[in-house]
PDB file of N, CA, C and O in Angstrom:
ATOM      1  N   MET A   1      -4.319 -26.284  -4.283  1.00  0.00           N
ATOM      2  CA  MET A   1      -3.252 -25.420  -3.656  1.00  0.00           C
ATOM      3  C   MET A   1      -3.641 -24.241  -4.890  1.00  0.00           C
ATOM      4  O   MET A   1      -3.739 -24.426  -6.103  1.00  0.00           O
ATOM      5  N   GLU A   2      -3.777 -23.273  -4.283  1.00  0.00           N
ATOM      6  CA  GLU A   2      -4.458 -22.240  -5.410  1.00  0.00           C
ATOM      7  C   GLU A   2      -2.856 -21.693  -6.174  1.00  0.00           C
ATOM      8  O   GLU A   2      -1.768 -21.361  -5.704  1.00  0.00           O
ATOM      9  N   THR A   3      -3.418 -21.818  -7.575  1.00  0.00           N
ATOM     10  CA  THR A   3      -2.037 -21.007  -8.231  1.00  0.00           C
ATOM     11  C   THR A   3      -2.179 -20.187  -8.685  1.00  0.00           C
ATOM     12  O   THR A   3      -3.303 -20.066  -9.172  1.00  0.00           O
ATOM     13  N   PRO A   4      -1.035 -18.830  -8.909  1.00  0.00           N
ATOM     14  CA  PRO A   4      -1.231 -17.553  -9.259  1.00  0.00           C
ATOM     15  C   PRO A   4      -1.679 -17.677 -10.135  1.00  0.00           C
ATOM     16  O   PRO A   4      -1.814 -18.740 -10.741  1.00  0.00           O
ATOM     17  N   ARG A   5      -2.124 -16.364 -10.528  1.00  0.00           N
ATOM     18  CA  ARG A   5      -3.181 -15.898 -11.712  1.00  0.00           C
ATOM     19  C   ARG A   5      -2.793 -14.520 -11.680  1.00  0.00           C
ATOM     20  O   ARG A   5      -2.686 -13.921 -10.610  1.00  0.00           O
ATOM     21  N   SER A   6      -2.567 -13.960 -12.831  1.00  0.00           N
ATOM     22  CA  SER A   6      -2.660 -12.492 -13.179  1.00  0.00           C
ATOM     23  C   SER A   6      -3.742 -11.683 -13.635  1.00  0.00           C
ATOM     24  O   SER A   6      -4.182 -11.856 -14.771  1.00  0.00           O
ATOM     25  N   ALA A   7      -4.152 -10.942 -12.983  1.00  0.00           N
ATOM     26  CA  ALA A   7      -5.533 -10.057 -13.096  1.00  0.00           C
ATOM     27  C   ALA A   7      -6.062  -9.814 -15.013  1.00  0.00           C
ATOM     28  O   ALA A   7      -7.185  -9.934 -15.503  1.00  0.00           O
ATOM     29  N   ALA A   8      -4.962  -9.511 -15.578  1.00  0.00           N
ATOM     30  CA  ALA A   8      -4.527  -9.784 -17.496  1.00  0.00           C
ATOM     31  C   ALA A   8      -5.067 -10.425 -17.983  1.00  0.00           C
ATOM     32  O   ALA A   8      -5.980 -10.310 -18.801  1.00  0.00           O
ATOM     33  N   HIS A   9      -4.234 -11.778 -17.244  1.00  0.00           N
ATOM     34  CA  HIS A   9      -4.863 -13.167 -17.481  1.00  0.00           C
ATOM     35  C   HIS A   9      -5.468 -14.347 -16.679  1.00  0.00           C
ATOM     36  O   HIS A   9      -5.014 -15.491 -16.697  1.00  0.00           O
ATOM     37  N   PRO A  10      -6.192 -14.069 -16.206  1.00  0.00           N
ATOM     38  CA  PRO A  10      -6.956 -15.017 -14.832  1.00  0.00           C
ATOM     39  C   PRO A  10      -7.278 -16.689 -15.278  1.00  0.00           C
ATOM     40  O   PRO A  10      -7.953 -17.334 -14.476  1.00  0.00           O
ATOM     41  N   ARG A  11      -6.854 -17.302 -16.401  1.00  0.00           N
ATOM     42  CA  ARG A  11      -6.640 -18.309 -17.322  1.00  0.00           C
ATOM     43  C   ARG A  11      -5.525 -19.077 -17.128  1.00  0.00           C
ATOM     44  O   ARG A  11      -5.597 -20.272 -16.843  1.00  0.00           O
ATOM     45  N   ILE A  12      -4.266 -18.340 -17.291  1.00  0.00           N
ATOM     46  CA  ILE A  12      -3.491 -18.277 -17.811  1.00  0.00           C
ATOM     47  C   ILE A  12      -2.439 -18.052 -15.854  1.00  0.00           C
ATOM     48  O   ILE A  12      -2.266 -17.033 -15.184  1.00  0.00           O
ATOM     49  N   THR A  13      -1.962 -19.648 -15.568  1.00  0.00           N
ATOM     50  CA  THR A  13      -1.368 -19.748 -14.290  1.00  0.00           C
ATOM     51  C   THR A  13      -0.099 -20.257 -14.258  1.00  0.00           C
ATOM     52  O   THR A  13       0.196 -21.225 -14.958  1.00  0.00           O
ATOM     53  N   ILE A  14       0.810 -19.643 -13.420  1.00  0.00           N
ATOM     54  CA  ILE A  14       2.232 -19.657 -13.272  1.00  0.00           C
ATOM     55  C   ILE A  14       2.798 -20.189 -12.125  1.00  0.00           C
ATOM     56  O   ILE A  14       2.593 -19.605 -11.061  1.00  0.00           O
ATOM     57  N   ASP A  15       3.598 -21.380 -12.156  1.00  0.00           N
ATOM     58  CA  ASP A  15       3.407 -21.697 -10.622  1.00  0.00           C
ATOM     59  C   ASP A  15       4.828 -22.802 -10.878  1.00  0.00           C
ATOM     60  O   ASP A  15       4.829 -23.406 -11.951  1.00  0.00           O
ATOM     61  N   PRO A  16       6.098 -23.073  -9.830  1.00  0.00           N
ATOM     62  CA  PRO A  16       7.402 -23.127 -10.454  1.00  0.00           C
ATOM     63  C   PRO A  16       7.340 -25.088 -10.308  1.00  0.00           C
ATOM     64  O   PRO A  16       8.302 -25.725 -10.738  1.00  0.00           O
ATOM     65  N   ASN A  17       6.113 -25.836  -9.667  1.00  0.00           N
ATOM     66  CA  ASN A  17       5.739 -26.786  -9.342  1.00  0.00           C
ATOM     67  C   ASN A  17       4.791 -27.470 -10.553  1.00  0.00           C
ATOM     68  O   ASN A  17       4.450 -28.653 -10.561  1.00  0.00           O
ATOM     69  N   ILE A  18       4.511 -26.675 -11.369  1.00  0.00           N
ATOM     70  CA  ILE A  18       3.519 -27.225 -12.842  1.00  0.00           C
ATOM     71  C   ILE A  18       4.381 -26.641 -14.056  1.00  0.00           C
ATOM     72  O   ILE A  18       4.772 -25.520 -14.380  1.00  0.00           O
ATOM     73  N   CYS A  19       4.470 -27.674 -14.469  1.00  0.00           N
ATOM     74  CA  CYS A  19       5.324 -27.813 -16.122  1.00  0.00           C
ATOM     75  C   CYS A  19       6.385 -27.070 -15.775  1.00  0.00           C
ATOM     76  O   CYS A  19       6.566 -26.224 -16.651  1.00  0.00           O
ATOM     77  N   HIS A  20       7.542 -26.946 -14.502  1.00  0.00           N
ATOM     78  CA  HIS A  20       8.673 -26.689 -14.444  1.00  0.00           C
ATOM     79  C   HIS A  20       8.340 -24.841 -14.797  1.00  0.00           C
ATOM     80  O   HIS A  20       9.099 -24.253 -15.568  1.00  0.00           O
ATOM     81  N   GLY A  21       7.317 -24.199 -14.228  1.00  0.00           N
ATOM     82  CA  GLY A  21       7.299 -22.942 -14.111  1.00  0.00           C
ATOM     83  C   GLY A  21       6.872 -22.029 -15.153  1.00  0.00           C
ATOM     84  O   GLY A  21       6.910 -20.803 -15.051  1.00  0.00           O
ATOM     85  N   GLN A  22       6.314 -22.923 -16.531  1.00  0.00           N
ATOM     86  CA  GLN A  22       6.172 -22.699 -17.668  1.00  0.00           C
ATOM     87  C   GLN A  22       4.156 -21.874 -17.640  1.00  0.00           C
ATOM     88  O   GLN A  22       3.281 -22.258 -16.864  1.00  0.00           O
ATOM     89  N   PRO A  23       4.051 -21.193 -18.294  1.00  0.00           N
ATOM     90  CA  PRO A  23       2.770 -20.391 -18.107  1.00  0.00           C
ATOM     91  C   PRO A  23       1.877 -21.664 -18.736  1.00  0.00           C
ATOM     92  O   PRO A  23       2.096 -22.278 -19.780  1.00  0.00           O
ATOM     93  N   THR A  24       1.079 -21.809 -18.016  1.00  0.00           N
ATOM     94  CA  THR A  24       0.290 -23.331 -18.046  1.00  0.00           C
ATOM     95  C   THR A  24      -1.715 -22.404 -18.210  1.00  0.00           C
ATOM     96  O   THR A  24      -2.101 -21.273 -17.916  1.00  0.00           O
ATOM     97  N   VAL A  25      -2.467 -23.665 -18.821  1.00  0.00           N
ATOM     98  CA  VAL A  25      -3.766 -23.292 -18.717  1.00  0.00           C
ATOM     99  C   VAL A  25      -4.690 -23.219 -17.620  1.00  0.00           C
ATOM    100  O   VAL A  25      -5.681 -23.840 -18.006  1.00  0.00           O
ATOM    101  N   ARG A  26      -4.917 -22.741 -16.323  1.00  0.00           N
ATOM    102  CA  ARG A  26      -5.749 -23.101 -15.276  1.00  0.00           C
ATOM    103  C   ARG A  26      -5.001 -23.714 -14.498  1.00  0.00           C
ATOM    104  O   ARG A  26      -5.446 -23.960 -13.377  1.00  0.00           O
ATOM    105  N   GLY A  27      -3.952 -24.047 -14.770  1.00  0.00           N
ATOM    106  CA  GLY A  27      -3.266 -25.184 -13.358  1.00  0.00           C
ATOM    107  C   GLY A  27      -2.836 -26.381 -14.267  1.00  0.00           C
ATOM    108  O   GLY A  27      -1.801 -26.999 -14.018  1.00  0.00           O
ATOM    109  N   LEU A  28      -3.703 -26.725 -15.407  1.00  0.00           N
ATOM    110  CA  LEU A  28      -3.971 -27.769 -15.880  1.00  0.00           C
ATOM    111  C   LEU A  28      -3.022 -29.314 -16.516  1.00  0.00           C
ATOM    112  O   LEU A  28      -3.198 -30.511 -16.745  1.00  0.00           O
ATOM    113  N   ARG A  29      -2.073 -28.349 -16.565  1.00  0.00           N
ATOM    114  CA  ARG A  29      -0.564 -28.955 -17.225  1.00  0.00           C
ATOM    115  C   ARG A  29      -0.695 -29.001 -18.714  1.00  0.00           C
ATOM    116  O   ARG A  29      -0.202 -29.914 -19.376  1.00  0.00           O
ATOM    117  N   TYR A  30      -1.340 -28.041 -19.213  1.00  0.00           N
ATOM    118  CA  TYR A  30      -1.021 -27.979 -20.489  1.00  0.00           C
ATOM    119  C   TYR A  30      -0.686 -26.154 -20.816  1.00  0.00           C
ATOM    120  O   TYR A  30      -1.256 -25.065 -20.876  1.00  0.00           O
ATOM    121  N   PRO A  31       0.530 -26.745 -20.943  1.00  0.00           N
ATOM    122  CA  PRO A  31       1.238 -25.286 -21.102  1.00  0.00           C
ATOM    123  C   PRO A  31       0.575 -24.694 -22.436  1.00  0.00           C
ATOM    124  O   PRO A  31      -0.144 -25.219 -23.286  1.00  0.00           O
ATOM    125  N   VAL A  32       1.197 -23.132 -22.266  1.00  0.00           N
ATOM    126  CA  VAL A  32       0.527 -22.410 -23.102  1.00  0.00           C
ATOM    127  C   VAL A  32       0.928 -22.483 -24.763  1.00  0.00           C
ATOM    128  O   VAL A  32       0.250 -22.428 -25.789  1.00  0.00           O
ATOM    129  N   GLN A  33       2.684 -22.666 -24.429  1.00  0.00           N
ATOM    130  CA  GLN A  33       3.402 -22.919 -25.590  1.00  0.00           C
ATOM    131  C   GLN A  33       2.489 -24.349 -26.427  1.00  0.00           C
ATOM    132  O   GLN A  33       1.917 -23.960 -27.445  1.00  0.00           O
ATOM    133  N   ASN A  34       2.383 -25.206 -26.261  1.00  0.00           N
ATOM    134  CA  ASN A  34       1.656 -26.291 -26.654  1.00  0.00           C
ATOM    135  C   ASN A  34       0.406 -25.807 -26.962  1.00  0.00           C
ATOM    136  O   ASN A  34       0.195 -26.071 -28.145  1.00  0.00           O
ATOM    137  N   VAL A  35      -0.501 -25.241 -26.484  1.00  0.00           N
ATOM    138  CA  VAL A  35      -1.791 -24.772 -26.947  1.00  0.00           C
ATOM    139  C   VAL A  35      -0.990 -23.945 -28.376  1.00  0.00           C
ATOM    140  O   VAL A  35      -0.897 -24.716 -29.331  1.00  0.00           O
ATOM    141  N   LEU A  36      -0.646 -23.094 -28.536  1.00  0.00           N
ATOM    142  CA  LEU A  36       0.091 -22.186 -29.739  1.00  0.00           C
ATOM    143  C   LEU A  36       0.373 -22.591 -30.447  1.00  0.00           C
ATOM    144  O   LEU A  36       0.097 -22.147 -31.561  1.00  0.00           O
ATOM    145  N   GLU A  37       1.142 -23.753 -30.269  1.00  0.00           N
ATOM    146  CA  GLU A  37       1.858 -24.793 -31.632  1.00  0.00           C
ATOM    147  C   GLU A  37       0.669 -25.609 -32.155  1.00  0.00           C
ATOM    148  O   GLU A  37       0.658 -25.859 -33.360  1.00  0.00           O
ATOM    149  N   TYR A  38      -0.477 -26.118 -31.270  1.00  0.00           N
ATOM    150  CA  TYR A  38      -1.277 -27.187 -31.973  1.00  0.00           C
ATOM    151  C   TYR A  38      -2.277 -25.984 -32.994  1.00  0.00           C
ATOM    152  O   TYR A  38      -2.862 -26.394 -33.996  1.00  0.00           O
ATOM    153  N   LEU A  39      -2.335 -24.846 -32.664  1.00  0.00           N
ATOM    154  CA  LEU A  39      -3.155 -23.816 -33.670  1.00  0.00           C
ATOM    155  C   LEU A  39      -2.217 -23.439 -34.362  1.00  0.00           C
ATOM    156  O   LEU A  39      -2.741 -23.190 -35.447  1.00  0.00           O
ATOM    157  N   ALA A  40      -1.164 -23.236 -34.435  1.00  0.00           N
ATOM    158  CA  ALA A  40       0.107 -22.977 -35.441  1.00  0.00           C
ATOM    159  C   ALA A  40       0.047 -23.803 -36.402  1.00  0.00           C
ATOM    160  O   ALA A  40       0.001 -23.407 -37.567  1.00  0.00           O
ATOM    161  N   SER A  41       0.035 -25.186 -36.054  1.00  0.00           N
ATOM    162  CA  SER A  41       0.158 -25.925 -36.790  1.00  0.00           C
ATOM    163  C   SER A  41      -1.030 -26.279 -37.763  1.00  0.00           C
ATOM    164  O   SER A  41      -0.722 -26.943 -38.753  1.00  0.00           O
ATOM    165  N   GLY A  42      -2.006 -26.012 -37.646  1.00  0.00           N
ATOM    166  CA  GLY A  42      -3.609 -26.089 -38.396  1.00  0.00           C
ATOM    167  C   GLY A  42      -4.551 -26.680 -37.610  1.00  0.00           C
ATOM    168  O   GLY A  42      -5.709 -26.761 -38.020  1.00  0.00           O
ATOM    169  N   MET A  43      -4.160 -27.208 -36.282  1.00  0.00           N
ATOM    170  CA  MET A  43      -5.402 -27.595 -35.689  1.00  0.00           C
ATOM    171  C   MET A  43      -6.825 -26.745 -35.335  1.00  0.00           C
ATOM    172  O   MET A  43      -6.768 -25.727 -34.645  1.00  0.00           O
ATOM    173  N   THR A  44      -7.963 -27.201 -35.812  1.00  0.00           N
ATOM    174  CA  THR A  44      -8.962 -25.923 -35.585  1.00  0.00           C
ATOM    175  C   THR A  44      -9.189 -26.484 -33.985  1.00  0.00           C
ATOM    176  O   THR A  44      -8.853 -27.513 -33.398  1.00  0.00           O
ATOM    177  N   GLU A  45      -9.987 -25.176 -33.575  1.00  0.00           N
ATOM    178  CA  GLU A  45     -10.218 -24.997 -32.261  1.00  0.00           C
ATOM    179  C   GLU A  45     -10.955 -26.417 -31.588  1.00  0.00           C
ATOM    180  O   GLU A  45     -10.712 -26.919 -30.491  1.00  0.00           O
ATOM    181  N   ALA A  46     -11.960 -26.890 -32.658  1.00  0.00           N
ATOM    182  CA  ALA A  46     -12.847 -28.030 -32.613  1.00  0.00           C
ATOM    183  C   ALA A  46     -11.813 -29.212 -32.286  1.00  0.00           C
ATOM    184  O   ALA A  46     -11.892 -29.981 -31.328  1.00  0.00           O
ATOM    185  N   GLU A  47     -10.790 -29.196 -33.319  1.00  0.00           N
ATOM    186  CA  GLU A  47      -9.824 -30.954 -33.692  1.00  0.00           C
ATOM    187  C   GLU A  47      -9.285 -30.471 -31.422  1.00  0.00           C
ATOM    188  O   GLU A  47      -9.366 -31.345 -30.559  1.00  0.00           O
ATOM    189  N   ILE A  48      -8.898 -29.213 -31.154  1.00  0.00           N
ATOM    190  CA  ILE A  48      -8.042 -29.029 -29.974  1.00  0.00           C
ATOM    191  C   ILE A  48      -9.318 -29.353 -28.750  1.00  0.00           C
ATOM    192  O   ILE A  48      -9.201 -29.285 -27.526  1.00  0.00           O
ATOM    193  N   LEU A  49     -10.012 -29.562 -29.212  1.00  0.00           N
ATOM    194  CA  LEU A  49     -11.080 -29.003 -27.768  1.00  0.00           C
ATOM    195  C   LEU A  49     -11.553 -30.778 -27.204  1.00  0.00           C
ATOM    196  O   LEU A  49     -11.911 -31.361 -26.180  1.00  0.00           O
ATOM    197  N   ALA A  50     -11.263 -31.060 -28.622  1.00  0.00           N
ATOM    198  CA  ALA A  50     -12.033 -32.796 -28.904  1.00  0.00           C
ATOM    199  C   ALA A  50     -10.439 -33.533 -28.223  1.00  0.00           C
ATOM    200  O   ALA A  50     -10.320 -34.257 -27.235  1.00  0.00           O
ATOM    201  N   ASP A  51      -9.906 -33.282 -28.693  1.00  0.00           N
ATOM    202  CA  ASP A  51      -8.307 -34.204 -28.473  1.00  0.00           C
ATOM    203  C   ASP A  51      -8.012 -33.448 -27.031  1.00  0.00           C
ATOM    204  O   ASP A  51      -7.485 -34.142 -26.162  1.00  0.00           O
ATOM    205  N   TYR A  52      -8.295 -32.179 -26.748  1.00  0.00           N
ATOM    206  CA  TYR A  52      -8.532 -32.063 -25.038  1.00  0.00           C
ATOM    207  C   TYR A  52      -9.370 -31.245 -24.347  1.00  0.00           C
ATOM    208  O   TYR A  52      -9.538 -30.040 -24.163  1.00  0.00           O
ATOM    209  N   PRO A  53      -9.911 -32.438 -23.975  1.00  0.00           N
ATOM    210  CA  PRO A  53     -11.902 -32.549 -22.996  1.00  0.00           C
ATOM    211  C   PRO A  53     -11.622 -31.127 -22.207  1.00  0.00           C
ATOM    212  O   PRO A  53     -12.355 -30.141 -22.126  1.00  0.00           O
ATOM    213  N   ASP A  54     -10.504 -31.325 -21.735  1.00  0.00           N
ATOM    214  CA  ASP A  54     -10.688 -30.275 -19.850  1.00  0.00           C
ATOM    215  C   ASP A  54     -10.431 -28.692 -20.523  1.00  0.00           C
ATOM    216  O   ASP A  54     -10.868 -27.672 -19.990  1.00  0.00           O
ATOM    217  N   LEU A  55      -9.742 -28.710 -21.627  1.00  0.00           N
ATOM    218  CA  LEU A  55      -9.920 -27.355 -21.895  1.00  0.00           C
ATOM    219  C   LEU A  55     -10.678 -26.543 -22.563  1.00  0.00           C
ATOM    220  O   LEU A  55     -11.049 -27.150 -23.568  1.00  0.00           O
ATOM    221  N   GLU A  56     -11.109 -25.486 -22.542  1.00  0.00           N
ATOM    222  CA  GLU A  56     -12.717 -24.423 -23.378  1.00  0.00           C
ATOM    223  C   GLU A  56     -11.981 -23.455 -24.218  1.00  0.00           C
ATOM    224  O   GLU A  56     -10.870 -22.955 -24.041  1.00  0.00           O
ATOM    225  N   ALA A  57     -12.859 -23.296 -25.193  1.00  0.00           N
ATOM    226  CA  ALA A  57     -12.784 -22.126 -26.351  1.00  0.00           C
ATOM    227  C   ALA A  57     -12.360 -20.988 -25.416  1.00  0.00           C
ATOM    228  O   ALA A  57     -11.399 -20.334 -25.820  1.00  0.00           O
ATOM    229  N   GLU A  58     -12.675 -20.777 -24.726  1.00  0.00           N
ATOM    230  CA  GLU A  58     -11.841 -19.305 -23.760  1.00  0.00           C
ATOM    231  C   GLU A  58     -10.108 -19.322 -23.302  1.00  0.00           C
ATOM    232  O   GLU A  58      -9.301 -18.416 -23.088  1.00  0.00           O
ATOM    233  N   ASP A  59     -10.011 -20.886 -23.276  1.00  0.00           N
ATOM    234  CA  ASP A  59      -8.542 -21.305 -23.036  1.00  0.00           C
ATOM    235  C   ASP A  59      -8.203 -20.883 -24.018  1.00  0.00           C
ATOM    236  O   ASP A  59      -7.532 -19.854 -24.102  1.00  0.00           O
ATOM    237  N   LEU A  60      -8.623 -21.642 -25.097  1.00  0.00           N
ATOM    238  CA  LEU A  60      -7.516 -20.997 -26.401  1.00  0.00           C
ATOM    239  C   LEU A  60      -6.955 -19.659 -26.545  1.00  0.00           C
ATOM    240  O   LEU A  60      -5.766 -19.365 -26.671  1.00  0.00           O
ATOM    241  N   ARG A  61      -8.373 -18.580 -26.498  1.00  0.00           N
ATOM    242  CA  ARG A  61      -7.877 -17.398 -26.954  1.00  0.00           C
ATOM    243  C   ARG A  61      -7.374 -16.637 -25.738  1.00  0.00           C
ATOM    244  O   ARG A  61      -7.066 -15.488 -26.054  1.00  0.00           O
ATOM    245  N   ALA A  62      -7.196 -16.896 -24.495  1.00  0.00           N
ATOM    246  CA  ALA A  62      -6.686 -16.467 -23.484  1.00  0.00           C
ATOM    247  C   ALA A  62      -5.424 -16.867 -23.675  1.00  0.00           C
ATOM    248  O   ALA A  62      -4.603 -16.006 -23.358  1.00  0.00           O
ATOM    249  N   CYS A  63      -4.949 -17.939 -24.110  1.00  0.00           N
ATOM    250  CA  CYS A  63      -3.280 -18.194 -24.980  1.00  0.00           C
ATOM    251  C   CYS A  63      -3.060 -17.196 -25.836  1.00  0.00           C
ATOM    252  O   CYS A  63      -2.004 -16.591 -25.656  1.00  0.00           O
ATOM    253  N   GLN A  64      -3.779 -16.823 -26.763  1.00  0.00           N
ATOM    254  CA  GLN A  64      -3.623 -16.059 -27.981  1.00  0.00           C
ATOM    255  C   GLN A  64      -3.017 -14.408 -27.264  1.00  0.00           C
ATOM    256  O   GLN A  64      -2.056 -13.663 -27.462  1.00  0.00           O
ATOM    257  N   ALA A  65      -4.087 -14.429 -26.467  1.00  0.00           N
ATOM    258  CA  ALA A  65      -4.207 -13.160 -25.758  1.00  0.00           C
ATOM    259  C   ALA A  65      -2.727 -13.066 -24.931  1.00  0.00           C
ATOM    260  O   ALA A  65      -1.979 -12.116 -25.164  1.00  0.00           O
ATOM    261  N   TYR A  66      -2.388 -14.016 -24.043  1.00  0.00           N
ATOM    262  CA  TYR A  66      -1.309 -14.054 -23.104  1.00  0.00           C
ATOM    263  C   TYR A  66      -0.087 -13.874 -24.311  1.00  0.00           C
ATOM    264  O   TYR A  66       0.358 -12.726 -24.302  1.00  0.00           O
ATOM    265  N   ALA A  67       0.466 -14.654 -25.215  1.00  0.00           N
ATOM    266  CA  ALA A  67       1.604 -14.524 -26.409  1.00  0.00           C
ATOM    267  C   ALA A  67       1.172 -13.519 -26.765  1.00  0.00           C
ATOM    268  O   ALA A  67       2.247 -12.936 -26.623  1.00  0.00           O
ATOM    269  N   ALA A  68       0.295 -12.479 -27.248  1.00  0.00           N
ATOM    270  CA  ALA A  68       0.096 -11.309 -27.824  1.00  0.00           C
ATOM    271  C   ALA A  68       0.737 -10.211 -26.358  1.00  0.00           C
ATOM    272  O   ALA A  68       1.657  -9.418 -26.558  1.00  0.00           O
ATOM    273  N   ASP A  69       0.358 -10.295 -25.559  1.00  0.00           N
ATOM    274  CA  ASP A  69       0.764  -9.409 -24.348  1.00  0.00           C
ATOM    275  C   ASP A  69       2.184  -9.933 -24.385  1.00  0.00           C
ATOM    276  O   ASP A  69       2.934  -9.162 -24.984  1.00  0.00           O
ATOM    277  N   ILE A  70       2.616 -10.744 -24.036  1.00  0.00           N
ATOM    278  CA  ILE A  70       4.230 -11.358 -24.203  1.00  0.00           C
ATOM    279  C   ILE A  70       5.043 -10.316 -25.266  1.00  0.00           C
ATOM    280  O   ILE A  70       5.944  -9.518 -25.012  1.00  0.00           O
ATOM    281  N   LEU A  71       4.538 -10.556 -26.248  1.00  0.00           N
ATOM    282  CA  LEU A  71       5.361 -10.059 -26.928  1.00  0.00           C
ATOM    283  C   LEU A  71       5.522  -8.554 -27.410  1.00  0.00           C
ATOM    284  O   LEU A  71       6.341  -8.097 -28.208  1.00  0.00           O
ATOM    285  N   GLN A  72       4.407  -7.842 -26.631  1.00  0.00           N
ATOM    286  CA  GLN A  72       4.594  -5.991 -27.039  1.00  0.00           C
ATOM    287  C   GLN A  72       5.774  -6.011 -25.719  1.00  0.00           C
ATOM    288  O   GLN A  72       6.865  -5.443 -25.773  1.00  0.00           O
ATOM    289  N   VAL A  73       5.352  -6.657 -24.768  1.00  0.00           N
ATOM    290  CA  VAL A  73       6.619  -6.017 -23.597  1.00  0.00           C
ATOM    291  C   VAL A  73       8.131  -6.551 -23.827  1.00  0.00           C
ATOM    292  O   VAL A  73       8.999  -6.100 -23.080  1.00  0.00           O
ATOM    293  N   ARG A  74       8.412  -7.290 -24.612  1.00  0.00           N
ATOM    294  CA  ARG A  74       9.737  -7.751 -24.868  1.00  0.00           C
ATOM    295  C   ARG A  74      10.132  -6.703 -26.150  1.00  0.00           C
ATOM    296  O   ARG A  74       9.327  -6.193 -26.930  1.00  0.00           O
ATOM    297  N   SER A  75      11.424  -6.553 -26.139  1.00  0.00           N
ATOM    298  CA  SER A  75      12.245  -6.138 -27.493  1.00  0.00           C
ATOM    299  C   SER A  75      12.734  -7.011 -27.942  1.00  0.00           C
ATOM    300  O   SER A  75      13.210  -8.049 -27.484  1.00  0.00           O
ATOM    301  N   ILE A  76      12.586  -6.429 -29.299  1.00  0.00           N
ATOM    302  CA  ILE A  76      13.545  -7.795 -30.197  1.00  0.00           C
ATOM    303  C   ILE A  76      14.728  -7.056 -30.591  1.00  0.00           C
ATOM    304  O   ILE A  76      14.665  -5.869 -30.913  1.00  0.00           O
ATOM    305  N   PHE A  77      15.783  -7.709 -30.576  1.00  0.00           N
ATOM    306  CA  PHE A  77      17.094  -6.944 -31.441  1.00  0.00           C
ATOM    307  C   PHE A  77      17.912  -7.737 -32.395  1.00  0.00           C
ATOM    308  O   PHE A  77      18.178  -8.897 -32.080  1.00  0.00           O
ATOM    309  N   ARG A  78      18.255  -7.356 -33.285  1.00  0.00           N
ATOM    310  CA  ARG A  78      18.922  -7.853 -34.444  1.00  0.00           C
ATOM    311  C   ARG A  78      20.277  -8.105 -34.025  1.00  0.00           C
ATOM    312  O   ARG A  78      21.042  -7.181 -33.746  1.00  0.00           O
ATOM    313  N   LEU A  79      20.592  -9.278 -33.972  1.00  0.00           N
ATOM    314  CA  LEU A  79      21.908  -9.614 -33.320  1.00  0.00           C
ATOM    315  C   LEU A  79      22.807  -9.404 -34.904  1.00  0.00           C
ATOM    316  O   LEU A  79      22.329  -9.632 -36.015  1.00  0.00           O
ATOM    317  N   ALA A  80      24.099  -8.949 -34.628  1.00  0.00           N
ATOM    318  CA  ALA A  80      25.355  -8.633 -35.823  1.00  0.00           C
ATOM    319  C   ALA A  80      25.445 -10.278 -35.909  1.00  0.00           C
ATOM    320  O   ALA A  80      25.409 -11.172 -35.064  1.00  0.00           O
ATOM    321  N   SER A  81      25.599 -10.233 -37.538  1.00  0.00           N
ATOM    322  CA  SER A  81      26.495 -11.589 -37.941  1.00  0.00           C
ATOM    323  C   SER A  81      28.015 -11.925 -37.889  1.00  0.00           C
ATOM    324  O   SER A  81      28.416 -13.030 -38.256  1.00  0.00           O
TER     325      SER A  81
END
């Protein structure tokens, strides 16, 4: 089954039947959030690609670009204490 892809982010898919609708890399059940957490934890691109051979270097960049675009769209408000 073909998973929905955005023209702006063709490597990122959102399908309610895969990972509870979370954005994933090419529908492979690798959530974008996990990839970003690996990068944030200090894993190198080479380490991630070695641990997850289904992923490609462009997938890692696609996750970062997707996250950057999501942050541009949302407004962040400070809540009163």
